[in-house]
N, C-alpha and C positions, 0 to 999 in steps of 0.2 A: 559491550565494553565492561571490563571488570572494575569494581569499586572496592579496593582493598580497605579493610578496617585499619590495618597497621601498615605503614609504609617504612621500608628499610631506607635509612638515611646513612650514607657513607660519608665519613669525614676523613680527609687526608691529614693525617697527623704524623709528626715526627717523634718517634720514641727514642730519646737519647739521654745522655747524662744531664743536659740542661733541663729537659722535661722532668726527669726524676727529681731534680733539686727543687721543683716547685711544690713538692709535697712535704707536709709536716714530718720532721724527723730526718729528712734528707737534705735540708738546706746547706748544711756544713760538710756534707759528704765529699771526700776527696775525689778528684776527677777519675782516677784509675778505678777506685772502688765503685763509683757510680756506673762506669762502663761495664764492669763485671756484673753488677746487679741487673742492669738493663738486659744484658745478654742472657742471664738466668731467667728473667721474666719472659724473654722471647722464646726460650726453650720450653718453659712451662706452658706458654700459650699454644705452641705447636702441639704439645702432648694433649692438652685439653681439647683443642679443635679436632685432632685426630680421633679422640674417643667419641666426641659428639657426632662427628660424621659417620663413624662406624655404627653408632647407636641408631642413627636415622636409617641407615641402610638395612640393618637387622630388623628394625621396627616395620619398615615397608614390606620386607619379605614375609614377615609373620602375618601382617594384614592380608597380603596377597594370598598366602597359603590358606587362610581361613575365609577367603572370599569376602573380606571386609573392605568397603570403599572409604577413602579418606574424604573429609569435608574441608 
């Protein structure tokens, strides 16, 4: 049985205008503006996640090409 050093813990969170307004500087943000900002943050997160996933795939193929095993 595996004994991982780091465990991935998922939290179900709701990212919306109410969530955004809990951060300093956004408390008085108007509802429509807060919704736009949250949407921009979602788009940014999609881009970042896409790049990270592509990086992992490329890294694995380079390791495989050079016959290196991952630990």
